[in-house]
C-alpha positions as CSV (number, residue, x, y, z in Angstrom):
1,M,-11.6,-5.9,-43.4
2,E,-10.1,-2.4,-43.8
3,D,-7.2,-2.2,-46.4
4,F,-3.9,-0.6,-45.5
5,N,-3.3,2.3,-47.8
6,S,-0.6,4.4,-46.2
7,W,1.3,5.0,-43.0
8,R,-1.3,7.6,-42.1
9,D,-3.6,4.7,-41.4
10,L,-1.4,3.8,-38.4
11,L,-2.4,7.0,-36.7
12,N,-6.1,6.6,-37.5
13,P,-8.1,4.9,-34.8
14,E,-11.0,4.0,-37.2
15,F,-8.5,1.9,-39.2
16,Y,-7.8,-0.3,-36.2
17,I,-11.5,-0.6,-35.2
18,K,-12.5,-1.6,-38.7
19,M,-9.5,-3.9,-39.3
20,G,-9.5,-5.8,-36.0
21,G,-12.3,-4.6,-33.9
22,F,-12.6,-5.5,-30.2
23,W,-9.5,-7.8,-29.9
24,L,-7.2,-5.4,-31.7
25,I,-8.3,-2.5,-29.6
26,L,-7.5,-4.6,-26.4
27,F,-4.1,-5.6,-27.8
28,I,-3.2,-2.0,-28.6
29,V,-4.2,-0.8,-25.2
30,F,-2.1,-3.6,-23.6
31,A,0.9,-3.1,-25.9
32,E,1.1,0.6,-25.1
33,T,2.4,-0.3,-21.6
34,G,2.9,-4.0,-21.7
35,L,5.2,-4.2,-24.7
36,F,6.6,-0.7,-24.6
37,V,6.3,-0.2,-28.3
38,G,2.8,1.2,-28.5
39,F,3.5,4.8,-27.6
40,F,3.3,5.8,-31.2
41,L,-0.1,4.2,-31.7
42,P,-3.4,6.1,-31.1
43,G,-4.3,5.8,-27.4
44,D,-6.8,8.4,-26.2
45,S,-8.2,8.9,-29.6
46,L,-8.6,5.2,-30.1
47,L,-10.7,5.0,-26.9
48,F,-12.9,8.0,-27.8
49,V,-13.6,6.7,-31.3
50,S,-14.2,3.2,-29.9
51,G,-16.9,4.7,-27.8
52,I,-18.6,6.1,-30.9
53,Y,-18.6,2.5,-32.3
54,A,-19.2,0.8,-29.0
55,V,-22.5,-0.8,-29.9
56,E,-21.3,-2.1,-33.2
57,I,-18.0,-3.4,-31.7
58,I,-19.8,-5.4,-29.0
59,K,-22.5,-6.6,-31.4
60,E,-19.9,-8.1,-33.7
61,T,-17.9,-9.6,-30.9
62,I,-20.4,-11.2,-28.4
63,G,-23.8,-9.9,-29.6
64,S,-25.6,-6.8,-28.5
65,T,-27.2,-6.8,-25.0
66,G,-29.9,-4.5,-26.4
67,S,-28.7,-1.6,-24.2
68,D,-26.3,1.1,-25.4
69,F,-25.2,1.6,-21.8
70,L,-24.4,-2.0,-21.1
71,D,-22.6,-2.4,-24.5
72,T,-20.5,0.6,-23.7
73,T,-19.8,-0.6,-20.2
74,I,-18.7,-4.0,-21.4
75,L,-16.3,-2.4,-23.9
76,A,-14.9,0.1,-21.3
77,S,-14.5,-2.6,-18.7
78,C,-12.5,-4.9,-21.1
79,V,-10.3,-2.0,-22.1
80,A,-9.7,-1.1,-18.5
81,L,-8.7,-4.8,-17.8
82,A,-6.3,-4.7,-20.8
83,A,-4.8,-1.5,-19.5
84,I,-4.3,-2.9,-16.0
85,I,-2.6,-6.0,-17.3
86,G,-0.3,-3.9,-19.5
87,N,0.7,-1.7,-16.6
88,E,1.4,-4.7,-14.4
89,V,3.6,-6.2,-17.1
90,G,5.5,-2.9,-17.4
91,Y,5.9,-2.7,-13.6
92,Y,7.4,-6.2,-13.3
93,F,9.6,-5.5,-16.3
94,G,10.9,-2.5,-14.5
95,V,11.6,-4.5,-11.3
96,K,13.5,-7.2,-13.2
97,T,15.4,-5.5,-16.0
98,G,14.5,-1.8,-15.8
99,P,17.9,-0.5,-14.6
100,A,19.5,-1.9,-17.8
101,L,17.3,0.4,-19.9
102,Y,19.3,3.4,-18.8
103,K,22.4,1.9,-20.5
104,K,20.4,0.7,-23.6
105,Q,21.2,2.5,-26.9
106,D,18.3,4.4,-28.6
107,T,16.5,2.6,-31.4
108,M,13.6,3.5,-33.6
109,L,11.1,2.1,-31.0
110,F,13.0,3.1,-27.8
111,K,14.3,6.5,-26.8
112,K,15.9,6.9,-23.4
113,K,14.7,10.5,-23.2
114,Y,11.1,9.1,-22.7
115,L,12.3,7.0,-19.8
116,Y,14.0,10.1,-18.2
117,Q,10.8,12.2,-18.7
118,A,8.7,9.4,-17.1
119,H,11.1,9.2,-14.2
120,D,10.9,13.0,-13.6
121,F,7.1,12.8,-13.8
122,F,7.0,10.0,-11.3
123,E,9.4,11.8,-8.9
124,K,7.4,15.0,-9.1
125,H,3.9,13.4,-8.6
126,G,4.7,10.3,-6.6
127,A,2.1,7.5,-6.5
128,L,-0.5,9.9,-8.1
129,A,1.7,9.7,-11.2
130,I,0.3,6.2,-12.0
131,I,-3.2,7.6,-12.3
132,M,-2.3,10.9,-14.0
133,A,0.1,9.2,-16.5
134,R,-2.9,7.3,-18.1
135,F,-4.0,10.6,-19.7
136,L,-0.5,11.5,-21.0
137,P,0.8,9.9,-24.3
138,V,4.3,8.5,-24.1
139,V,4.5,9.1,-20.3
140,R,2.0,6.4,-19.6
141,T,4.1,3.9,-21.6
142,F,7.2,4.3,-19.4
143,T,5.8,5.3,-16.0
144,P,5.0,1.7,-15.0
145,I,8.6,0.7,-15.8
146,V,9.9,3.6,-13.6
147,A,7.5,2.5,-10.8
148,G,9.1,-1.0,-11.0
149,I,12.6,0.4,-11.1
150,V,12.1,2.5,-7.9
151,K,10.4,-0.5,-6.3
152,M,7.1,1.1,-5.6
153,D,4.9,-1.0,-3.3
154,K,3.1,-3.6,-5.3
155,K,-0.2,-3.2,-3.6
156,E,-0.1,0.6,-4.0
157,F,0.8,0.3,-7.6
158,L,-2.0,-2.1,-8.3
159,R,-4.5,0.2,-6.5
160,D,-3.4,3.2,-8.5
161,N,-3.2,1.2,-11.7
162,I,-6.8,0.1,-11.4
163,I,-8.0,3.6,-10.6
164,G,-6.2,5.1,-13.5
165,A,-7.2,2.4,-16.0
166,V,-10.9,2.6,-15.0
167,L,-11.0,6.4,-15.2
168,W,-9.1,6.5,-18.5
169,S,-11.2,3.9,-20.3
170,F,-14.6,4.9,-18.9
171,I,-14.2,8.6,-19.3
172,L,-12.9,8.5,-22.9
173,I,-15.2,5.6,-24.2
174,F,-18.3,7.0,-22.6
175,A,-17.5,10.5,-23.8
176,G,-17.2,9.2,-27.3
177,H,-20.4,7.2,-27.2
178,Y,-22.7,9.8,-25.6
179,L,-21.2,12.9,-27.3
180,D,-21.9,11.2,-30.6
181,K,-25.5,10.6,-29.5
182,L,-25.8,14.2,-28.2
183,F,-24.5,15.8,-31.4
184,Q,-26.7,13.7,-33.6
185,E,-29.9,14.3,-31.5
186,Q,-29.3,18.0,-30.8
187,F,-27.4,19.3,-33.8
188,G,-27.8,16.6,-36.5
189,I,-24.1,16.1,-36.6
190,N,-22.6,12.6,-37.1
191,L,-19.2,12.5,-35.3
192,K,-18.2,9.5,-37.5
193,E,-18.1,12.0,-40.4
194,K,-15.8,14.4,-38.4
195,L,-13.3,11.9,-37.1
196,E,-10.2,13.5,-38.6
197,L,-11.0,16.8,-36.8
198,I,-11.8,14.9,-33.6
199,I,-8.5,13.1,-33.6
200,I,-6.6,16.3,-34.2
201,I,-8.3,18.0,-31.3
202,I,-7.7,15.0,-28.9
203,V,-4.0,14.8,-29.9
204,L,-3.6,18.5,-29.3
205,V,-5.3,18.4,-25.9
206,T,-3.5,15.3,-24.7
207,T,-0.1,16.4,-25.9
208,L,-0.4,20.1,-24.9
209,P,1.2,19.5,-21.4
210,V,4.2,17.8,-23.0
211,I,4.5,20.6,-25.6
212,I,4.3,23.3,-22.9
213,K,7.0,21.6,-20.9
214,F,9.2,21.2,-23.9
215,V,8.9,24.8,-25.0
216,F,8.8,26.6,-21.7
217,G,10.3,24.1,-19.3
218,K,13.8,24.4,-17.9
219,K,16.3,22.9,-20.2
220,E,18.6,20.2,-18.8
221,D,20.8,17.3,-19.8
222,L,18.6,14.4,-18.8
223,A,21.1,11.8,-19.8
224,S,23.8,13.3,-17.6
225,K,21.3,13.7,-14.8
226,Y,20.8,10.0,-14.5
227,E,24.0,8.5,-15.9
228,D,25.5,8.1,-12.4
229,R,22.3,7.2,-10.6
230,D,22.1,3.7,-9.1
231,F,18.7,2.1,-9.8
232,E,19.6,-1.3,-8.3
């Protein structure tokens, strides 16, 4: 069991992997969209680092299959399932109570601006937004809610939800696993010893689109833009 030493641990994927392993990884993936409070937790970096530890994680949970590929596939499949369920919960939350969120006051864990940003993202990209949002921190937390608010077709949402979750989990987990093997075999570099640098790179890459939009995007009052909108 990994000890909690500082708030920095909450941003460190390795901390969660060593503290709770397989089941905590699935819970965090689900919580990011299913409980709407996981947007501050590591998402993409958690999956990448989980790929590096995939064989150990599966071995400790159900026992190794004896194949790196199968172990990694099992982990990626379970993560994809947790992501799908989380998005479905977010969608139905949007259908039932989503409109009230636009009147909800900001709290430490909820900011209306994130909901506005997700709504703009959904309006711009349509159904494809469900797939694309998987790779964008914060946006992926609120996009399912917006899809529910605008009453996106259930079957279309489920289809795009499955595609996005599978692509997200398999790409990041397999990238982590096989890049670790590649660097060890070809360069003698153990990625487990470079996790801080890897996490920084992943965070920069995944948040770059958001940063560019914030810095260079057209400024507008998002609150006033939606204050008179009827989402019923």
